PDBQT receptor file of N, H, CA, C and O in Angstrom, charges set to zero:
ATOM      1  N   UNK A   1      98.322  95.800  79.575  1.00  0.00    +0.000 N 
ATOM      2  CA  UNK A   1      97.930  96.242  80.906  1.00  0.00    +0.000 C 
ATOM      3  C   UNK A   1      99.127  96.908  81.578  1.00  0.00    +0.000 C 
ATOM      4  O   UNK A   1     100.268  96.481  81.401  1.00  0.00    +0.000 OA
ATOM      5  N   UNK A   2      98.857  97.950  82.344  1.00  0.00    +0.000 N 
ATOM      6  H   UNK A   2      97.930  98.297  82.488  1.00  0.00    +0.000 HD
ATOM      7  CA  UNK A   2      99.955  98.600  83.047  1.00  0.00    +0.000 C 
ATOM      8  C   UNK A   2     100.459  97.717  84.169  1.00  0.00    +0.000 C 
ATOM      9  O   UNK A   2      99.704  96.954  84.772  1.00  0.00    +0.000 OA
ATOM     10  N   UNK A   3     101.749  97.834  84.438  1.00  0.00    +0.000 N 
ATOM     11  H   UNK A   3     102.362  98.454  83.948  1.00  0.00    +0.000 HD
ATOM     12  CA  UNK A   3     102.299  97.046  85.539  1.00  0.00    +0.000 C 
ATOM     13  C   UNK A   3     102.210  97.862  86.818  1.00  0.00    +0.000 C 
ATOM     14  O   UNK A   3     102.450  99.070  86.818  1.00  0.00    +0.000 OA
ATOM     15  N   UNK A   4     101.868  97.202  87.886  1.00  0.00    +0.000 N 
ATOM     16  H   UNK A   4     101.672  96.221  87.886  1.00  0.00    +0.000 HD
ATOM     17  CA  UNK A   4     101.747  97.854  89.180  1.00  0.00    +0.000 C 
ATOM     18  C   UNK A   4     102.776  97.263  90.118  1.00  0.00    +0.000 C 
ATOM     19  O   UNK A   4     102.926  96.045  90.203  1.00  0.00    +0.000 OA
ATOM     20  N   UNK A   5     103.480  98.125  90.818  1.00  0.00    +0.000 N 
ATOM     21  H   UNK A   5     103.358  99.115  90.749  1.00  0.00    +0.000 HD
ATOM     22  CA  UNK A   5     104.470  97.655  91.782  1.00  0.00    +0.000 C 
ATOM     23  C   UNK A   5     103.873  97.746  93.175  1.00  0.00    +0.000 C 
ATOM     24  O   UNK A   5     103.369  98.793  93.581  1.00  0.00    +0.000 OA
ATOM     25  N   UNK A   6     103.935  96.652  93.893  1.00  0.00    +0.000 N 
ATOM     26  H   UNK A   6     104.345  95.801  93.563  1.00  0.00    +0.000 HD
ATOM     27  CA  UNK A   6     103.444  96.650  95.262  1.00  0.00    +0.000 C 
ATOM     28  C   UNK A   6     104.154  95.566  96.037  1.00  0.00    +0.000 C 
ATOM     29  O   UNK A   6     104.810  94.692  95.472  1.00  0.00    +0.000 OA
ATOM     30  N   UNK A   7     104.009  95.644  97.321  1.00  0.00    +0.000 N 
ATOM     31  H   UNK A   7     103.475  96.354  97.781  1.00  0.00    +0.000 HD
ATOM     32  CA  UNK A   7     104.602  94.649  98.200  1.00  0.00    +0.000 C 
ATOM     33  C   UNK A   7     103.636  93.484  98.363  1.00  0.00    +0.000 C 
ATOM     34  O   UNK A   7     102.473  93.679  98.717  1.00  0.00    +0.000 OA
ATOM     35  N   UNK A   8     104.112  92.294  98.110  1.00  0.00    +0.000 N 
ATOM     36  H   UNK A   8     105.057  92.135  97.823  1.00  0.00    +0.000 HD
ATOM     37  CA  UNK A   8     103.250  91.110  98.240  1.00  0.00    +0.000 C 
ATOM     38  C   UNK A   8     102.832  90.880  99.682  1.00  0.00    +0.000 C 
ATOM     39  O   UNK A   8     101.789  90.277  99.936  1.00  0.00    +0.000 OA
ATOM     40  N   UNK A   9     103.624  91.348 100.620  1.00  0.00    +0.000 N 
ATOM     41  H   UNK A   9     104.471  91.838 100.414  1.00  0.00    +0.000 HD
ATOM     42  CA  UNK A   9     103.299  91.092 102.021  1.00  0.00    +0.000 C 
ATOM     43  C   UNK A   9     102.061  91.842 102.498  1.00  0.00    +0.000 C 
ATOM     44  O   UNK A   9     101.414  91.412 103.453  1.00  0.00    +0.000 OA
ATOM     45  N   UNK A  10     101.717  92.964 101.848  1.00  0.00    +0.000 N 
ATOM     46  H   UNK A  10     102.242  93.313 101.072  1.00  0.00    +0.000 HD
ATOM     47  CA  UNK A  10     100.546  93.702 102.305  1.00  0.00    +0.000 C 
ATOM     48  C   UNK A  10      99.529  93.920 101.198  1.00  0.00    +0.000 C 
ATOM     49  O   UNK A  10      98.692  94.817 101.308  1.00  0.00    +0.000 OA
ATOM     50  N   UNK A  11      99.574  93.130 100.137  1.00  0.00    +0.000 N 
ATOM     51  H   UNK A  11     100.253  92.402 100.047  1.00  0.00    +0.000 HD
ATOM     52  CA  UNK A  11      98.692  93.361  99.002  1.00  0.00    +0.000 C 
ATOM     53  C   UNK A  11      97.216  93.121  99.327  1.00  0.00    +0.000 C 
ATOM     54  O   UNK A  11      96.350  93.688  98.661  1.00  0.00    +0.000 OA
ATOM     55  N   UNK A  12      96.912  92.314 100.311  1.00  0.00    +0.000 N 
ATOM     56  H   UNK A  12      97.616  91.853 100.852  1.00  0.00    +0.000 HD
ATOM     57  CA  UNK A  12      95.520  92.052 100.658  1.00  0.00    +0.000 C 
ATOM     58  C   UNK A  12      95.113  92.713 101.974  1.00  0.00    +0.000 C 
ATOM     59  O   UNK A  12      94.021  92.460 102.483  1.00  0.00    +0.000 OA
ATOM     60  N   UNK A  13      95.971  93.544 102.516  1.00  0.00    +0.000 N 
ATOM     61  H   UNK A  13      96.858  93.750 102.103  1.00  0.00    +0.000 HD
ATOM     62  CA  UNK A  13      95.689  94.121 103.837  1.00  0.00    +0.000 C 
ATOM     63  C   UNK A  13      94.504  95.074 103.830  1.00  0.00    +0.000 C 
ATOM     64  O   UNK A  13      93.892  95.283 104.878  1.00  0.00    +0.000 OA
ATOM     65  N   UNK A  14      94.159  95.658 102.692  1.00  0.00    +0.000 N 
ATOM     66  H   UNK A  14      94.656  95.488 101.841  1.00  0.00    +0.000 HD
ATOM     67  CA  UNK A  14      93.045  96.607 102.669  1.00  0.00    +0.000 C 
ATOM     68  C   UNK A  14      91.714  95.956 102.303  1.00  0.00    +0.000 C 
ATOM     69  O   UNK A  14      90.686  96.633 102.327  1.00  0.00    +0.000 OA
ATOM     70  N   UNK A  15      91.696  94.678 101.969  1.00  0.00    +0.000 N 
ATOM     71  H   UNK A  15      92.531  94.128 101.950  1.00  0.00    +0.000 HD
ATOM     72  CA  UNK A  15      90.445  94.016 101.618  1.00  0.00    +0.000 C 
ATOM     73  C   UNK A  15      89.599  93.773 102.859  1.00  0.00    +0.000 C 
ATOM     74  O   UNK A  15      90.138  93.560 103.945  1.00  0.00    +0.000 OA
ATOM     75  N   UNK A  16      88.262  93.804 102.705  1.00  0.00    +0.000 N 
ATOM     76  H   UNK A  16      87.825  93.977 101.822  1.00  0.00    +0.000 HD
ATOM     77  CA  UNK A  16      87.402  93.546 103.873  1.00  0.00    +0.000 C 
ATOM     78  C   UNK A  16      87.687  92.175 104.477  1.00  0.00    +0.000 C 
ATOM     79  O   UNK A  16      87.911  91.195 103.767  1.00  0.00    +0.000 OA
ATOM     80  N   UNK A  17      87.672  92.136 105.768  1.00  0.00    +0.000 N 
ATOM     81  H   UNK A  17      87.490  92.932 106.344  1.00  0.00    +0.000 HD
ATOM     82  CA  UNK A  17      87.899  90.875 106.492  1.00  0.00    +0.000 C 
ATOM     83  C   UNK A  17      86.579  90.125 106.670  1.00  0.00    +0.000 C 
ATOM     84  O   UNK A  17      85.511  90.735 106.713  1.00  0.00    +0.000 OA
ATOM     85  N   UNK A  18      86.661  88.811 106.771  1.00  0.00    +0.000 N 
ATOM     86  H   UNK A  18      87.528  88.316 106.736  1.00  0.00    +0.000 HD
ATOM     87  CA  UNK A  18      85.470  88.004 107.023  1.00  0.00    +0.000 C 
ATOM     88  C   UNK A  18      85.318  87.790 108.518  1.00  0.00    +0.000 C 
ATOM     89  O   UNK A  18      86.299  87.595 109.235  1.00  0.00    +0.000 OA
ATOM     90  N   UNK A  19      84.091  87.828 108.970  1.00  0.00    +0.000 N 
ATOM     91  H   UNK A  19      83.294  87.986 108.388  1.00  0.00    +0.000 HD
ATOM     92  CA  UNK A  19      83.798  87.453 110.335  1.00  0.00    +0.000 C 
ATOM     93  C   UNK A  19      83.843  85.932 110.363  1.00  0.00    +0.000 C 
ATOM     94  O   UNK A  19      83.045  85.285 109.685  1.00  0.00    +0.000 OA
ATOM     95  N   UNK A  20      84.743  85.354 111.118  1.00  0.00    +0.000 N 
ATOM     96  H   UNK A  20      85.391  85.879 111.669  1.00  0.00    +0.000 HD
ATOM     97  CA  UNK A  20      84.954  83.906 111.077  1.00  0.00    +0.000 C 
ATOM     98  C   UNK A  20      83.781  83.109 111.614  1.00  0.00    +0.000 C 
ATOM     99  O   UNK A  20      83.675  81.921 111.308  1.00  0.00    +0.000 OA
ATOM    100  N   UNK A  21      82.897  83.703 112.399  1.00  0.00    +0.000 N 
ATOM    101  H   UNK A  21      82.983  84.668 112.648  1.00  0.00    +0.000 HD
ATOM    102  CA  UNK A  21      81.784  82.948 112.950  1.00  0.00    +0.000 C 
ATOM    103  C   UNK A  21      80.656  82.731 111.953  1.00  0.00    +0.000 C 
ATOM    104  O   UNK A  21      80.113  81.628 111.879  1.00  0.00    +0.000 OA
ATOM    105  N   UNK A  22      80.283  83.761 111.176  1.00  0.00    +0.000 N 
ATOM    106  H   UNK A  22      80.723  84.657 111.235  1.00  0.00    +0.000 HD
ATOM    107  CA  UNK A  22      79.163  83.570 110.250  1.00  0.00    +0.000 C 
ATOM    108  C   UNK A  22      79.570  83.749 108.783  1.00  0.00    +0.000 C 
ATOM    109  O   UNK A  22      78.717  83.671 107.899  1.00  0.00    +0.000 OA
ATOM    110  N   UNK A  23      80.836  83.985 108.513  1.00  0.00    +0.000 N 
ATOM    111  H   UNK A  23      81.530  84.049 109.230  1.00  0.00    +0.000 HD
ATOM    112  CA  UNK A  23      81.403  84.052 107.161  1.00  0.00    +0.000 C 
ATOM    113  C   UNK A  23      80.798  85.135 106.268  1.00  0.00    +0.000 C 
ATOM    114  O   UNK A  23      80.839  85.003 105.045  1.00  0.00    +0.000 OA
ATOM    115  N   UNK A  24      80.239  86.200 106.843  1.00  0.00    +0.000 N 
ATOM    116  H   UNK A  24      80.206  86.307 107.837  1.00  0.00    +0.000 HD
ATOM    117  CA  UNK A  24      79.699  87.293 106.049  1.00  0.00    +0.000 C 
ATOM    118  C   UNK A  24      80.742  88.401 105.952  1.00  0.00    +0.000 C 
ATOM    119  O   UNK A  24      81.444  88.660 106.930  1.00  0.00    +0.000 OA
ATOM    120  N   UNK A  25      80.865  89.060 104.804  1.00  0.00    +0.000 N 
ATOM    121  H   UNK A  25      80.295  88.849 104.010  1.00  0.00    +0.000 HD
ATOM    122  CA  UNK A  25      81.836  90.144 104.691  1.00  0.00    +0.000 C 
ATOM    123  C   UNK A  25      81.458  91.325 105.586  1.00  0.00    +0.000 C 
ATOM    124  O   UNK A  25      80.281  91.598 105.817  1.00  0.00    +0.000 OA
ATOM    125  N   UNK A  26      82.465  92.004 106.072  1.00  0.00    +0.000 N 
ATOM    126  H   UNK A  26      83.422  91.782 105.884  1.00  0.00    +0.000 HD
ATOM    127  CA  UNK A  26      82.241  93.176 106.908  1.00  0.00    +0.000 C 
ATOM    128  C   UNK A  26      81.579  94.276 106.076  1.00  0.00    +0.000 C 
ATOM    129  O   UNK A  26      80.711  94.995 106.571  1.00  0.00    +0.000 OA
ATOM    130  N   UNK A  27      81.989  94.405 104.818  1.00  0.00    +0.000 N 
ATOM    131  H   UNK A  27      82.694  93.821 104.416  1.00  0.00    +0.000 HD
ATOM    132  CA  UNK A  27      81.408  95.389 103.902  1.00  0.00    +0.000 C 
ATOM    133  C   UNK A  27      80.640  94.619 102.839  1.00  0.00    +0.000 C 
ATOM    134  O   UNK A  27      81.243  94.111 101.893  1.00  0.00    +0.000 OA
ATOM    135  N   UNK A  28      79.302  94.521 102.976  1.00  0.00    +0.000 N 
ATOM    136  H   UNK A  28      78.812  94.933 103.744  1.00  0.00    +0.000 HD
ATOM    137  CA  UNK A  28      78.536  93.734 102.012  1.00  0.00    +0.000 C 
ATOM    138  C   UNK A  28      78.479  94.411 100.635  1.00  0.00    +0.000 C 
ATOM    139  O   UNK A  28      78.098  95.577 100.523  1.00  0.00    +0.000 OA
ATOM    140  N   UNK A  29      78.856  93.678  99.606  1.00  0.00    +0.000 N 
ATOM    141  H   UNK A  29      79.165  92.732  99.697  1.00  0.00    +0.000 HD
ATOM    142  CA  UNK A  29      78.803  94.169  98.230  1.00  0.00    +0.000 C 
ATOM    143  C   UNK A  29      78.169  93.059  97.395  1.00  0.00    +0.000 C 
ATOM    144  O   UNK A  29      78.614  91.912  97.424  1.00  0.00    +0.000 OA
ATOM    145  N   UNK A  30      77.122  93.421  96.651  1.00  0.00    +0.000 N 
ATOM    146  H   UNK A  30      76.761  94.353  96.627  1.00  0.00    +0.000 HD
ATOM    147  CA  UNK A  30      76.469  92.401  95.839  1.00  0.00    +0.000 C 
ATOM    148  C   UNK A  30      77.057  92.369  94.427  1.00  0.00    +0.000 C 
ATOM    149  O   UNK A  30      77.912  93.190  94.095  1.00  0.00    +0.000 OA
ATOM    150  N   UNK A  31      76.619  91.459  93.623  1.00  0.00    +0.000 N 
ATOM    151  H   UNK A  31      75.924  90.793  93.893  1.00  0.00    +0.000 HD
ATOM    152  CA  UNK A  31      77.136  91.305  92.266  1.00  0.00    +0.000 C 
ATOM    153  C   UNK A  31      76.879  92.503  91.378  1.00  0.00    +0.000 C 
ATOM    154  O   UNK A  31      77.685  92.800  90.497  1.00  0.00    +0.000 OA
ATOM    155  N   UNK A  32      75.766  93.202  91.590  1.00  0.00    +0.000 N 
ATOM    156  H   UNK A  32      75.111  92.960  92.306  1.00  0.00    +0.000 HD
ATOM    157  CA  UNK A  32      75.439  94.376  90.777  1.00  0.00    +0.000 C 
ATOM    158  C   UNK A  32      76.480  95.470  91.007  1.00  0.00    +0.000 C 
ATOM    159  O   UNK A  32      76.949  96.088  90.051  1.00  0.00    +0.000 OA
ATOM    160  N   UNK A  33      76.836  95.709  92.242  1.00  0.00    +0.000 N 
ATOM    161  H   UNK A  33      76.454  95.208  93.019  1.00  0.00    +0.000 HD
ATOM    162  CA  UNK A  33      77.851  96.720  92.554  1.00  0.00    +0.000 C 
ATOM    163  C   UNK A  33      79.214  96.315  91.979  1.00  0.00    +0.000 C 
ATOM    164  O   UNK A  33      79.946  97.156  91.458  1.00  0.00    +0.000 OA
ATOM    165  N   UNK A  34      79.543  95.047  92.075  1.00  0.00    +0.000 N 
ATOM    166  H   UNK A  34      78.948  94.364  92.499  1.00  0.00    +0.000 HD
ATOM    167  CA  UNK A  34      80.802  94.562  91.506  1.00  0.00    +0.000 C 
ATOM    168  C   UNK A  34      80.849  94.741  90.002  1.00  0.00    +0.000 C 
ATOM    169  O   UNK A  34      81.887  95.111  89.454  1.00  0.00    +0.000 OA
ATOM    170  N   UNK A  35      79.734  94.482  89.325  1.00  0.00    +0.000 N 
ATOM    171  H   UNK A  35      78.891  94.181  89.770  1.00  0.00    +0.000 HD
ATOM    172  CA  UNK A  35      79.669  94.654  87.876  1.00  0.00    +0.000 C 
ATOM    173  C   UNK A  35      79.847  96.117  87.491  1.00  0.00    +0.000 C 
ATOM    174  O   UNK A  35      80.528  96.420  86.511  1.00  0.00    +0.000 OA
ATOM    175  N   UNK A  36      79.243  97.024  88.251  1.00  0.00    +0.000 N 
ATOM    176  H   UNK A  36      78.690  96.778  89.047  1.00  0.00    +0.000 HD
ATOM    177  CA  UNK A  36      79.423  98.462  87.992  1.00  0.00    +0.000 C 
ATOM    178  C   UNK A  36      80.898  98.840  88.087  1.00  0.00    +0.000 C 
ATOM    179  O   UNK A  36      81.417  99.574  87.246  1.00  0.00    +0.000 OA
ATOM    180  N   UNK A  37      81.556  98.337  89.107  1.00  0.00    +0.000 N 
ATOM    181  H   UNK A  37      81.134  97.741  89.790  1.00  0.00    +0.000 HD
ATOM    182  CA  UNK A  37      82.986  98.626  89.284  1.00  0.00    +0.000 C 
ATOM    183  C   UNK A  37      83.807  98.118  88.101  1.00  0.00    +0.000 C 
ATOM    184  O   UNK A  37      84.697  98.817  87.615  1.00  0.00    +0.000 OA
ATOM    185  N   UNK A  38      83.510  96.908  87.639  1.00  0.00    +0.000 N 
ATOM    186  H   UNK A  38      82.787  96.341  88.033  1.00  0.00    +0.000 HD
ATOM    187  CA  UNK A  38      84.250  96.349  86.509  1.00  0.00    +0.000 C 
ATOM    188  C   UNK A  38      84.036  97.140  85.230  1.00  0.00    +0.000 C 
ATOM    189  O   UNK A  38      84.963  97.305  84.438  1.00  0.00    +0.000 OA
ATOM    190  N   UNK A  39      82.806  97.636  85.021  1.00  0.00    +0.000 N 
ATOM    191  H   UNK A  39      82.052  97.502  85.665  1.00  0.00    +0.000 HD
ATOM    192  CA  UNK A  39      82.531  98.462  83.840  1.00  0.00    +0.000 C 
ATOM    193  C   UNK A  39      83.337  99.757  83.877  1.00  0.00    +0.000 C 
ATOM    194  O   UNK A  39      83.837 100.213  82.849  1.00  0.00    +0.000 OA
ATOM    195  N   UNK A  40      83.459 100.340  85.051  1.00  0.00    +0.000 N 
ATOM    196  H   UNK A  40      83.053  99.970  85.886  1.00  0.00    +0.000 HD
ATOM    197  CA  UNK A  40      84.248 101.563  85.199  1.00  0.00    +0.000 C 
ATOM    198  C   UNK A  40      85.722 101.281  84.923  1.00  0.00    +0.000 C 
ATOM    199  O   UNK A  40      86.382 102.047  84.221  1.00  0.00    +0.000 OA
ATOM    200  N   UNK A  41      86.231 100.193  85.467  1.00  0.00    +0.000 N 
ATOM    201  H   UNK A  41      85.695  99.570  86.037  1.00  0.00    +0.000 HD
ATOM    202  CA  UNK A  41      87.635  99.832  85.256  1.00  0.00    +0.000 C 
ATOM    203  C   UNK A  41      87.896  99.558  83.777  1.00  0.00    +0.000 C 
ATOM    204  O   UNK A  41      88.907 100.010  83.240  1.00  0.00    +0.000 OA
ATOM    205  N   UNK A  42      87.006  98.830  83.114  1.00  0.00    +0.000 N 
ATOM    206  H   UNK A  42      86.185  98.463  83.550  1.00  0.00    +0.000 HD
ATOM    207  CA  UNK A  42      87.151  98.570  81.675  1.00  0.00    +0.000 C 
ATOM    208  C   UNK A  42      87.164  99.869  80.880  1.00  0.00    +0.000 C 
ATOM    209  O   UNK A  42      87.944 100.014  79.938  1.00  0.00    +0.000 OA
ATOM    210  N   UNK A  43      86.306 100.815  81.253  1.00  0.00    +0.000 N 
ATOM    211  H   UNK A  43      85.672 100.697  82.018  1.00  0.00    +0.000 HD
ATOM    212  CA  UNK A  43      86.250 102.097  80.559  1.00  0.00    +0.000 C 
ATOM    213  C   UNK A  43      87.545 102.881  80.753  1.00  0.00    +0.000 C 
ATOM    214  O   UNK A  43      88.016 103.541  79.826  1.00  0.00    +0.000 OA
ATOM    215  N   UNK A  44      88.114 102.814  81.938  1.00  0.00    +0.000 N 
ATOM    216  H   UNK A  44      87.732 102.278  82.690  1.00  0.00    +0.000 HD
ATOM    217  CA  UNK A  44      89.390 103.485  82.195  1.00  0.00    +0.000 C 
ATOM    218  C   UNK A  44      90.482 102.917  81.306  1.00  0.00    +0.000 C 
ATOM    219  O   UNK A  44      91.234 103.674  80.691  1.00  0.00    +0.000 OA
ATOM    220  N   UNK A  45      90.582 101.589  81.229  1.00  0.00    +0.000 N 
ATOM    221  H   UNK A  45      89.972 100.974  81.728  1.00  0.00    +0.000 HD
ATOM    222  CA  UNK A  45      91.595 100.962  80.379  1.00  0.00    +0.000 C 
ATOM    223  C   UNK A  45      91.391 101.328  78.914  1.00  0.00    +0.000 C 
ATOM    224  O   UNK A  45      92.355 101.606  78.201  1.00  0.00    +0.000 OA
ATOM    225  N   UNK A  46      90.140 101.328  78.466  1.00  0.00    +0.000 N 
ATOM    226  H   UNK A  46      89.357 101.102  79.045  1.00  0.00    +0.000 HD
ATOM    227  CA  UNK A  46      89.831 101.669  77.073  1.00  0.00    +0.000 C 
ATOM    228  C   UNK A  46      90.218 103.121  76.774  1.00  0.00    +0.000 C 
ATOM    229  O   UNK A  46      90.781 103.408  75.717  1.00  0.00    +0.000 OA
ATOM    230  N   UNK A  47      89.921 104.027  77.692  1.00  0.00    +0.000 N 
ATOM    231  H   UNK A  47      89.463 103.794  78.550  1.00  0.00    +0.000 HD
ATOM    232  CA  UNK A  47      90.258 105.440  77.503  1.00  0.00    +0.000 C 
ATOM    233  C   UNK A  47      91.773 105.639  77.442  1.00  0.00    +0.000 C 
ATOM    234  O   UNK A  47      92.265 106.421  76.629  1.00  0.00    +0.000 OA
ATOM    235  N   UNK A  48      92.497 104.943  78.285  1.00  0.00    +0.000 N 
ATOM    236  H   UNK A  48      92.097 104.307  78.945  1.00  0.00    +0.000 HD
ATOM    237  CA  UNK A  48      93.957 105.056  78.270  1.00  0.00    +0.000 C 
ATOM    238  C   UNK A  48      94.514 104.493  76.971  1.00  0.00    +0.000 C 
ATOM    239  O   UNK A  48      95.420 105.072  76.371  1.00  0.00    +0.000 OA
ATOM    240  N   UNK A  49      93.968 103.362  76.542  1.00  0.00    +0.000 N 
ATOM    241  H   UNK A  49      93.232 102.891  77.029  1.00  0.00    +0.000 HD
ATOM    242  CA  UNK A  49      94.457 102.714  75.316  1.00  0.00    +0.000 C 
ATOM    243  C   UNK A  49      94.180 103.557  74.077  1.00  0.00    +0.000 C 
ATOM    244  O   UNK A  49      95.041 103.666  73.204  1.00  0.00    +0.000 OA
ATOM    245  N   UNK A  50      93.004 104.150  73.986  1.00  0.00    +0.000 N 
ATOM    246  H   UNK A  50      92.305 104.062  74.696  1.00  0.00    +0.000 HD
ATOM    247  CA  UNK A  50      92.612 104.887  72.786  1.00  0.00    +0.000 C 
ATOM    248  C   UNK A  50      92.880 106.381  72.876  1.00  0.00    +0.000 C 
ATOM    249  O   UNK A  50      92.934 107.063  71.852  1.00  0.00    +0.000 OA
ATOM    250  N   UNK A  51      93.047 106.894  74.086  1.00  0.00    +0.000 N 
ATOM    251  H   UNK A  51      93.003 106.340  74.917  1.00  0.00    +0.000 HD
ATOM    252  CA  UNK A  51      93.225 108.324  74.259  1.00  0.00    +0.000 C 
ATOM    253  C   UNK A  51      91.934 109.098  74.086  1.00  0.00    +0.000 C 
ATOM    254  O   UNK A  51      91.949 110.322  73.948  1.00  0.00    +0.000 OA
ATOM    255  N   UNK A  52      90.815 108.387  74.092  1.00  0.00    +0.000 N 
ATOM    256  H   UNK A  52      90.802 107.394  74.203  1.00  0.00    +0.000 HD
ATOM    257  CA  UNK A  52      89.513 109.028  73.893  1.00  0.00    +0.000 C 
ATOM    258  C   UNK A  52      88.621 108.814  75.104  1.00  0.00    +0.000 C 
ATOM    259  O   UNK A  52      88.805 107.877  75.881  1.00  0.00    +0.000 OA
ATOM    260  N   UNK A  53      87.647 109.711  75.243  1.00  0.00    +0.000 N 
ATOM    261  H   UNK A  53      87.498 110.472  74.612  1.00  0.00    +0.000 HD
ATOM    262  CA  UNK A  53      86.668 109.607  76.315  1.00  0.00    +0.000 C 
ATOM    263  C   UNK A  53      85.759 108.410  76.078  1.00  0.00    +0.000 C 
ATOM    264  O   UNK A  53      85.314 108.179  74.953  1.00  0.00    +0.000 OA
ATOM    265  N   UNK A  54      85.486 107.660  77.113  1.00  0.00    +0.000 N 
ATOM    266  H   UNK A  54      85.847 107.847  78.026  1.00  0.00    +0.000 HD
ATOM    267  CA  UNK A  54      84.581 106.511  77.037  1.00  0.00    +0.000 C 
ATOM    268  C   UNK A  54      83.354 106.841  77.874  1.00  0.00    +0.000 C 
ATOM    269  O   UNK A  54      83.468 107.134  79.064  1.00  0.00    +0.000 OA
ATOM    270  N   UNK A  55      82.202 106.793  77.260  1.00  0.00    +0.000 N 
ATOM    271  H   UNK A  55      82.110 106.554  76.293  1.00  0.00    +0.000 HD
ATOM    272  CA  UNK A  55      80.961 107.093  77.973  1.00  0.00    +0.000 C 
ATOM    273  C   UNK A  55      80.394 105.824  78.590  1.00  0.00    +0.000 C 
ATOM    274  O   UNK A  55      80.372 104.763  77.966  1.00  0.00    +0.000 OA
ATOM    275  N   UNK A  56      79.945 105.954  79.808  1.00  0.00    +0.000 N 
ATOM    276  H   UNK A  56      79.963 106.815  80.316  1.00  0.00    +0.000 HD
ATOM    277  CA  UNK A  56      79.321 104.839  80.519  1.00  0.00    +0.000 C 
ATOM    278  C   UNK A  56      77.809 105.009  80.472  1.00  0.00    +0.000 C 
ATOM    279  O   UNK A  56      77.293 106.124  80.549  1.00  0.00    +0.000 OA
ATOM    280  N   UNK A  57      77.109 103.888  80.346  1.00  0.00    +0.000 N 
ATOM    281  H   UNK A  57      77.528 102.982  80.284  1.00  0.00    +0.000 HD
ATOM    282  CA  UNK A  57      75.654 103.917  80.381  1.00  0.00    +0.000 C 
ATOM    283  C   UNK A  57      75.182 103.254  81.656  1.00  0.00    +0.000 C 
ATOM    284  O   UNK A  57      75.869 102.400  82.216  1.00  0.00    +0.000 OA
ATOM    285  N   UNK A  58      74.027 103.644  82.105  1.00  0.00    +0.000 N 
ATOM    286  H   UNK A  58      73.468 104.338  81.650  1.00  0.00    +0.000 HD
ATOM    287  CA  UNK A  58      73.482 103.103  83.356  1.00  0.00    +0.000 C 
ATOM    288  C   UNK A  58      73.073 101.671  83.230  1.00  0.00    +0.000 C 
ATOM    289  O   UNK A  58      72.597 101.077  84.198  1.00  0.00    +0.000 OA
TER     290      UNK A  58
């Protein structure tokens, strides 16, 4: 995995904040959307590792 350099003090500053009263995320994202994101990230890593195009399926 590639190493990423960042400041620990602001590493979570861009994540959606929770509303403390009802505990719902400001930006609602369900598991299906999260899974799509992970598939894209996995494909990026695979393409970098192999140097080949990785096709995504719906």
